[in-house]
KOLVEX-17220 format. One record per residue: x, y, z of N, C-alpha, C in turn; residue in one letter. Coordinates in steps of 0.1 Angstrom, whole numbers, always signed. Each point is the difference from the previous one (the first is absolute). Example, Ala and Ser with C-alpha at 12.3 -4.5 7.8 and 13.67 -1.06 7.14 Angstrom:
2
+132 -57 +78 -9 +12 +0 +9 +12 +0 a
-4 +11 -7 +9 +11 +0 -8 +11 +8 s
***
This chain:
283
-212 +447 +664 -2 +11 -9 +4 +13 +7 m
-5 +2 +13 +3 +12 +7 +15 +1 +2 k
+7 -11 +2 +14 +0 +1 +7 +5 -12 k
-5 -4 -12 +6 +4 -13 -2 +15 -2 f
-12 +5 +4 -3 +15 -2 +9 +8 +9 l
+5 -5 +11 +9 +7 +9 +15 -2 -4 k
+2 -9 -9 +14 -3 -3 +7 +12 -8 s
+14 +0 +1 +8 +10 -7 -2 -1 -15 k
-1 -12 -5 -1 -2 -15 -13 +7 -5 l
-11 -2 +7 -13 +6 -4 +1 +15 +0 f
+6 +5 +11 +1 +15 +2 +8 +6 -11 i
+12 -7 -3 +8 +6 -11 -7 -1 -13 i
-7 -11 -4 -7 -1 -12 -11 +11 -1 c
-7 +2 +11 -11 +10 +0 +5 +14 -2 a
+12 +2 +6 +6 +14 -1 +4 +2 -15 a
+6 -10 -6 +4 +1 -14 -12 +2 -9 l
-10 -7 +3 -12 +2 -8 -6 +14 +1 a
+0 +6 +12 -5 +13 +2 +9 +10 -8 v
+13 -2 +2 +10 +9 -7 -2 +0 -15 v
-1 -13 -5 -2 -1 -15 -13 +6 -5 l
-10 +0 +9 -13 +6 -4 +0 +15 +1 a
+7 +5 +11 +0 +15 +2 +9 +7 -9 l
+12 -6 -2 +11 +8 -8 -5 +4 -13 v
-6 -9 -8 -5 +5 -13 -11 +10 +1 p
-9 -1 +10 -10 +10 +2 +5 +14 +3 a
+10 +0 +9 +6 +13 +4 +7 +6 -11 v
+8 -8 -7 +8 +5 -12 -10 +5 -11 l
-11 -7 -1 -10 +5 -10 -6 +13 +4 a
-2 +2 +13 -7 +12 +5 +10 +12 -2 a
+13 -3 +0 +9 +11 -2 +4 +2 -14 f
-7 -7 -9 +2 +1 -15 +12 -8 -5 g
+4 -10 +8 +11 -8 -5 -5 -14 -6 q
-9 +2 -10 -5 -11 -6 +10 -9 -8 v
+10 +7 -6 +10 -7 -8 +9 -9 +9 d
+2 +6 +12 +8 -8 +10 -8 -12 +4 v
-13 +1 +2 -8 -11 +3 +0 -11 -11 v
-2 +5 -12 +0 -9 -11 +14 -7 -2 r
+11 +8 +2 +13 -6 -1 +2 -11 +11 s
-4 +3 +12 +1 -9 +11 -7 -13 -3 g
-13 +2 -4 -8 -12 -3 +6 -8 -11 l
+5 +7 -10 +7 -8 -12 +12 -7 +5 a
+8 +6 +9 +11 -7 +5 -3 -12 +8 t
-11 +2 +9 -4 -12 +7 -6 -11 -8 v
-7 +4 -11 -7 -10 -9 +10 -6 -10 a
+11 +6 -2 +9 -5 -11 +5 -14 +2 k
+4 -4 +13 +4 -14 +1 -11 -10 -2 p
-12 +4 +4 -12 -9 -2 -3 -1 -15 f
+1 +11 -7 -2 +0 -15 +10 -9 -7 a
+13 +2 +5 +10 -8 -6 -2 -15 +2 f
-4 -4 +12 -3 -14 +3 -12 -5 -7 c
-10 +9 -2 -12 -4 -7 +4 -3 -15 g
+8 +9 -6 +4 -2 -14 +8 -13 -2 n
+9 -3 +10 +8 -12 -1 -9 -12 +1 k
-10 +0 +9 -9 -11 +2 -8 -2 -13 i
-5 +11 -6 -8 -1 -12 +9 -6 -12 a
+13 +5 +0 +9 -6 -10 +2 -15 +2 e
+1 -4 +13 +2 -14 +3 -12 -8 -4 a
-12 +5 +2 -12 -7 -3 -1 -1 -15 i
+3 +11 -8 +0 -1 -14 +10 -10 -6 d
+12 +0 +6 +10 -10 -4 -4 -14 +3 g
-6 -2 +11 -5 -13 +4 -11 -5 -10 f
-9 +9 -3 -10 -4 -10 +6 -2 -14 v
+10 +8 -3 +7 -2 -13 +7 -13 -1 s
+6 -4 +11 +7 -13 +0 -9 -11 -3 v
-12 +0 +7 -10 -10 -3 -5 +0 -14 f
-2 +12 -5 -5 +1 -14 +11 -5 -10 a
+13 +3 +3 +11 -5 -8 +0 -16 +1 d
-1 -5 +12 +0 -14 +2 -11 -7 -8 y
-12 +5 +0 -11 -5 -8 +3 +0 -15 d
+6 +11 -4 +4 +1 -14 +10 -10 -4 a
+10 -1 +9 +11 -10 -3 -5 -14 +0 l
-9 -3 +10 -6 -14 +0 -8 -3 -12 q
-8 +10 -5 -7 -2 -12 +9 -2 -12 k
+11 +8 -1 +9 -1 -11 +7 -14 +1 e
+3 -4 +12 +7 -13 +2 -9 -12 -5 n
-13 +1 +3 -10 -10 -4 -1 +0 -16 e
+0 +12 -6 -1 +1 -14 +12 -6 -7 e
+12 +3 +6 +13 -6 -5 +0 -15 +1 l
-5 -5 +11 -1 -15 +2 -9 -6 -11 r
-11 +6 -2 -10 -5 -10 +7 +1 -14 a
+7 +10 -3 +7 +1 -13 +10 -11 -2 t
+9 -2 +11 +10 -10 +0 -6 -14 -2 i
-11 -3 +7 -7 -13 -1 -5 -2 -14 e
-6 +11 -6 -5 -1 -13 +11 -2 -10 s
+12 +6 +2 +11 -2 -9 +6 -14 +1 m
+0 -5 +12 +5 -13 +2 -9 -11 -6 e
-13 +2 +1 -10 -9 -6 +2 +1 -16 n
+2 +12 -5 +2 +1 -14 +12 -6 -5 q
+11 +1 +8 +13 -6 -4 -1 -15 +1 m
-8 -6 +9 -2 -14 +1 -8 -5 -12 a
-10 +8 -4 -8 -4 -12 +8 +1 -12 e
+9 +10 -1 +9 +1 -12 +9 -11 -1 d
+5 -5 +12 +10 -11 +0 -7 -13 -4 e
-12 -2 +4 -8 -12 -4 -2 +0 -15 v
-4 +12 -5 -2 +1 -15 +13 -2 -7 l
+11 +6 +5 +13 -2 -7 +4 -15 +0 r
-2 -7 +11 +3 -14 +0 -9 -8 -10 e
-13 +4 +0 -10 -7 -9 +4 +2 -14 e
+4 +13 -4 +4 +3 -13 +13 -7 -4 n
+9 -1 +9 +13 -7 -2 -3 -15 -3 e
-9 -6 +8 -4 -14 -1 -6 -2 -14 w
-10 +9 -4 -6 -1 -13 +10 +1 -11 l
+9 +9 +1 +11 +1 -11 +8 -13 -1 r
+3 -6 +12 +8 -12 -1 -9 -12 -6 e
-13 +0 +4 -9 -10 -5 -1 +1 -16 f
-2 +13 -4 -1 +2 -14 +13 -3 -8 l
+11 +4 +7 +13 -3 -7 +2 -15 -2 d
-3 -8 +11 +2 -14 -2 -10 -6 -10 l
-12 +5 +0 -10 -4 -10 +5 +3 -14 s
+6 +12 -2 +5 +4 -13 +12 -8 -5 t
+9 -3 +10 +12 -8 -4 -4 -15 -2 k
-10 -4 +6 -4 -14 +0 -15 -1 -5 n
-3 +3 -12 -14 +0 -4 -7 -14 +0 p
+9 -11 +1 -6 -13 +0 -3 -5 +14 d
+3 +9 +10 -3 -3 +14 -14 +3 +4 f
-6 -8 +8 -13 +3 +7 +4 +3 +14 e
-3 +12 +5 +5 +4 +13 -12 +3 +9 l
+2 -3 +13 -10 +3 +10 +7 +7 +12 s
-3 +12 +3 +7 +7 +11 -6 -5 +13 d
+9 +0 +10 -4 -5 +13 +8 +7 +11 a
-7 +2 +11 +6 +7 +12 +7 -10 +9 d
+11 +4 +6 +6 -8 +10 -7 +2 +14 i
-6 -10 +5 -7 +2 +13 +8 -5 +12 i
+10 -8 -2 +9 -4 +11 +12 -6 -6 s
+11 -1 +8 +12 -6 -4 +7 -6 +11 f
+9 -9 -3 +7 -8 +10 +9 +10 +8 e
+0 -1 +13 +8 +8 +9 +15 -3 -1 a
+8 +9 +1 +15 -2 +0 +6 +10 -9 g
+14 -1 -1 +7 +10 -8 -4 -1 -15 n
-3 -12 -5 -3 -2 -14 -14 -7 -1 y
-9 +7 -6 -14 -6 -2 +0 -8 -13 s
+0 -13 +2 +0 -9 -12 -13 -7 -3 t
-10 +2 +10 -13 -6 -2 -10 +11 +2 v
-8 +3 -10 -10 +11 +0 -14 -6 -1 l
-9 +8 +6 -14 -4 -2 -7 +12 -8 t
-7 -3 -10 -7 +10 -9 -15 -1 +2 l
-7 +10 -4 -14 +1 +1 -8 -5 -12 n
+6 -10 -8 -7 -6 -11 +1 -15 +1 k
-11 -6 -4 -1 -15 +1 -8 -6 -11 g
-5 -12 +2 -7 -7 -11 -12 +7 -5 t
-6 +8 +8 -12 +8 -5 +4 +10 -10 v
+13 +4 +0 +6 +9 -10 +7 -7 -11 h
-1 -13 -1 +7 -8 -10 +14 -3 +3 g
+5 +2 +12 +14 -3 +4 +1 -15 +2 i
+11 -6 -5 +3 -14 +2 +15 -2 +5 k
+3 -12 +4 +13 -3 +5 +10 +1 -12 k
+12 +3 +4 +11 +1 -10 +0 +12 -10 n
-9 +9 +3 +0 +12 -9 +11 +9 +5 m
+7 +6 -10 +12 +9 +4 -5 +13 +6 p
+8 +5 +9 -3 +13 +7 +12 +9 -3 v
-3 +12 -5 +11 +9 -4 -3 +14 +5 i
+10 +9 -1 -1 +14 +2 +7 +7 -12 s
+0 +13 +0 +6 +7 -11 +15 -2 -1 a
+6 -4 +12 +14 -3 +0 +4 -13 -4 k
-8 -10 +2 +3 -14 -4 -9 -10 +7 g
+5 -13 -1 -7 -11 +6 +0 +0 +15 v
-12 -2 +6 -1 -2 +14 +0 -14 +4 i
-9 -8 -7 -1 -14 +3 -12 -6 -7 g
-7 -10 +7 -11 -6 -6 -11 -3 +10 y
-12 -2 -4 -11 -4 +9 +2 -14 +5 v
+2 -2 +13 +3 -13 +5 -13 -6 +7 s
-9 +9 +3 -12 -5 +7 -11 +10 -3 e
-13 -4 -2 -10 +9 -3 -13 -4 +7 v
-7 +11 +4 -13 -2 +7 -11 +8 -8 g
-12 +1 +6 -11 +6 -8 +4 +15 -3 l
+4 +8 +9 +3 +14 -3 +14 +4 +5 d
+9 -10 +0 +14 +3 +4 +9 -10 -7 w
+13 +3 +0 +10 -10 -5 +13 +3 +7 c
+9 -10 +1 +13 +1 +6 +10 -1 -11 r
+10 +9 +1 +11 +0 -10 +13 -4 +6 v
+7 -9 -6 +14 -4 +4 +10 +8 -8 a
+9 +7 +6 +10 +8 -7 +10 -9 -7 g
+8 +6 -9 +10 -8 -8 +12 -4 +9 i
+1 +7 +12 +11 -4 +9 -4 -11 +10 i
-13 -5 -1 -4 -11 +8 +7 -13 -5 e
+3 -9 +9 +6 -12 -4 -8 -9 -9 s
-13 +2 +0 -9 -7 -9 -1 +5 -14 t
+7 +11 -2 -1 +7 -13 +11 -5 -10 s
-4 -2 -12 +10 -5 -10 -5 +6 -14 k
+9 +8 -6 -3 +7 -13 +10 -3 -11 v
-4 -3 -12 +9 -2 -11 +3 +14 -5 s
+13 +3 -2 +5 +13 -4 +10 +0 -11 v
+4 +13 -4 +11 +2 -9 +6 +13 +3 y
+13 +2 -4 +7 +13 +3 -1 +8 -13 t
+0 +13 +2 -2 +9 -12 +13 +2 -8 d
+11 -1 +6 +13 +3 -7 +4 -11 -9 r
+0 -13 +5 +4 -11 -8 -10 -11 -2 t
-12 +2 +5 -11 -9 -2 +2 -14 +7 g
+7 +0 +11 +3 -12 +7 -13 -5 +7 v
-3 -13 -2 -13 -5 +6 +4 -6 +14 i
-10 +1 +9 +2 -5 +13 -12 +0 +8 g
+1 -2 +13 -12 -1 +9 +3 +9 +12 t
-9 +8 +3 +1 +8 +13 -9 -6 +10 v
+6 -2 +12 -7 -7 +11 +1 +8 +13 e
-10 -2 +8 +2 +6 +14 +10 -9 +8 g
+6 +7 +9 +10 -7 +8 -2 +4 +15 d
+0 -10 +9 -3 +3 +14 +9 +9 +6 s
+13 +0 -4 +10 +9 +6 -1 +14 -6 v
+0 +1 -14 -1 +13 -7 -13 +7 +3 l
-10 -7 +3 -14 +6 +2 +1 +10 +11 r
+9 -2 +10 +1 +9 +11 +5 +14 -4 a
+7 +0 -12 +6 +12 -5 -9 +5 -12 d
-11 -6 -3 -9 +4 -11 +6 -3 -13 g
+8 -11 -1 +7 -4 -13 -5 -14 -3 k
+4 -4 -13 -3 -14 -4 +12 -4 -9 c
+0 -13 -4 +12 -6 -7 -4 -4 -14 v
+10 +1 -9 -2 -5 -14 +10 -11 -2 m
-6 -12 -5 +8 -11 -4 +1 +0 -15 h
+12 -3 -5 +2 +0 -15 +12 -9 -4 y
+2 -2 -12 +11 -9 -5 +13 +7 +3 s
+10 -9 +5 +13 +6 +5 +8 +7 -11 p
-2 -3 -13 +8 +6 -10 -7 +13 -6 d
-10 +5 +7 -8 +11 -5 +7 +13 +4 s
-2 +10 -8 +5 +14 +2 -9 +8 +8 d
+2 +1 +12 -8 +8 +10 +9 +8 +9 i
-4 +12 +2 +7 +9 +9 -9 +10 +7 k
+5 +6 +11 -9 +9 +7 -4 +12 -9 p
-13 +4 +2 -5 +10 -8 -10 -5 -11 g
+1 -13 -4 -9 -6 -9 -14 +0 +5 d
-9 +4 -8 -14 +0 +4 -7 -14 -4 r
-9 -4 +9 -6 -13 -1 -15 +1 -3 v
-5 -7 -10 -14 +1 -4 -6 -14 +0 y
-13 +0 +1 -7 -13 -1 +0 -5 -15 t
+2 -13 -1 +2 -5 -14 -13 -5 -6 s
-11 -1 +8 -13 -4 -5 -2 -15 +0 g
+10 -8 +3 -2 -14 +1 -5 -4 +14 t
-9 -9 +0 -7 -4 +13 -15 +4 -1 g
-6 -1 +12 -15 +2 +0 -4 +13 +7 d
+10 +8 +4 -4 +12 +8 +3 +13 -7 i
+12 +2 -3 +4 +14 -5 +1 +1 -15 y
-5 +11 -5 +2 +3 -15 +14 +4 -2 p
+4 +1 -13 +13 +4 -4 +3 +15 +2 d
+12 +4 +4 +4 +14 +0 -2 +8 +13 g
-4 -6 +11 -2 +7 +12 +13 +2 +8 l
+3 +11 +4 +13 +3 +7 -1 -7 +14 l
+10 -8 +3 +2 -6 +13 +9 +8 +9 i
+12 +4 -6 +9 +9 +7 +14 +0 -7 g
+10 +2 +8 +14 +0 -6 +9 -8 +8 r
+11 -5 -6 +10 -8 +7 +9 +9 +7 i
+3 -3 +12 +9 +9 +8 +13 -7 +4 i
+0 -14 -1 +13 -7 +3 -1 -14 -7 s
+12 -5 -3 +1 -14 -5 +11 -7 +8 v
-4 -11 +6 +10 -8 +8 -4 -15 +0 e
+9 -8 +6 -2 -14 +0 -9 -4 +12 a
-9 -10 -3 -8 -5 +11 +8 -9 +9 d
-1 +2 +13 +9 -7 +9 -3 -15 +0 e
-12 -4 -3 -4 -14 +0 +3 -7 -13 a
-4 +6 -11 +2 -6 -13 +13 +4 -7 t
+6 +11 +4 +12 +6 -6 -3 +6 -14 r
-13 +0 -4 -4 +6 -12 -2 +15 +1 q
+2 +8 -10 -2 +14 +0 -15 +3 +1 l
-3 +10 +9 -14 +5 +1 +1 +15 +0 i
-11 +6 -4 -1 +14 +0 -10 +5 +10 a
+4 +10 +8 -10 +6 +9 -8 +11 -7 t
-13 +0 +1 -8 +9 -8 -7 +9 +10 v
+1 +13 -2 -8 +10 +7 -13 +3 -7 e
-11 -3 +5 -13 +2 -6 -2 +15 -4 p
-7 +3 -11 -4 +13 -3 -9 +6 +10 a
-8 -8 +6 -10 +4 +10 +7 -1 +14 v
+0 +11 +7 +6 +0 +14 -10 -6 +10 d
+2 -12 +4 -9 -7 +9 +0 +6 +14 f
+11 +8 +3 +0 +6 +13 -10 +11 +2 k
-3 +7 -11 -10 +11 +0 -12 -3 -9 s
-3 -12 -2 -10 -4 -9 -14 +5 +5 i
-1 +1 +13 -13 +5 +6 -3 +14 -4 h
+10 +7 -5 -3 +14 -4 -6 +0 -14 n
+0 -11 -7 -7 +0 -13 -15 +3 +1 l
-6 -6 +9 -15 +2 +2 -8 -9 -10 g
+4 +1 -13 -8 -8 -10 +10 -7 -9 s
-4 -12 -5 +8 -7 -10 -10 -5 -11 v
+6 -7 -10 -8 -5 -11 +2 -15 -2 m
-12 -6 -2 +0 -15 -2 -2 -2 -15 i
+9 -8 -6 -2 -3 -14 -9 -12 -1 v
-13 +3 -4 -10 -11 +0 +0 -7 -13 t
+8 +4 -10 +0 -7 -13 +10 +7 -9 g
+6 -8 -9 +9 +6 -10 +1 -9 -12 y
+4 +5 -11 +1 -8 -13 +10 -11 +2 v
-4 -12 -4 +9 -12 +1 -2 -8 +13 g
-8 +6 +9 -1 -8 +13 -12 -9 -1 h
+2 -12 +4 -11 -10 +1 -1 -5 +14 t
-12 +0 +5 -3 -4 +14 +1 -15 +2 e
+5 -4 +11 +1 -14 +3 -14 -6 +2 e
-2 -12 -5 -13 -7 +2 -1 -6 +13 k
***
């Protein structure tokens, strides 16, 4: 401590302090108050400037945090609004699909007043490019029986091939086990539409008919009503080609079903024809 008191730095600082203390007093004694004030203002000016800048920085810092809180609150409100809008859009889409389904159901009922229809949901389908075997959520407890036709607003899907208490399995018309008596709309040619193991991979089926019949691509094919499964007048699809069978050399027609089996899972629901005029159940 004694060493510091004797150092040049201490002596210089002490001298400056004395000078700074005496000069204002002397000037004031000689009436130079303005000079004192001006000097003090000059000395204090840098400190005042720094103080103002520090205050501005603090205000800006506080303002940034305030703006951040406001932006965060606004962001949360926007997120909530977007989520609410998305939920509303999802609900609207469900209602739209339900309304569309009801319109299709009513349209089929109106066009076929002799049909007894039971709507059913698709709960599973065969994996692969083309779903030809579906499982529905209706069974014997709902009055569903084997060989009942299954349709959509576009046309025939297939028939009930297996039934449980609260479920049933549907075989599509492109399955090799499917066989439907049909006729064409343009010339009334009678024939049979069957599933084909080769064409099934492309979602198509084949029509067999008399070789002297007038059939060409574009003809529409409908169920004829003969047999124990399908009523008359249901759309099967349209003929897209006519060619000779490689094995029998007889002409056969390739039929593109009205129902797209590649996207059938998008249907969601279908209709089971539980009864119709002229149908008699097998004993």
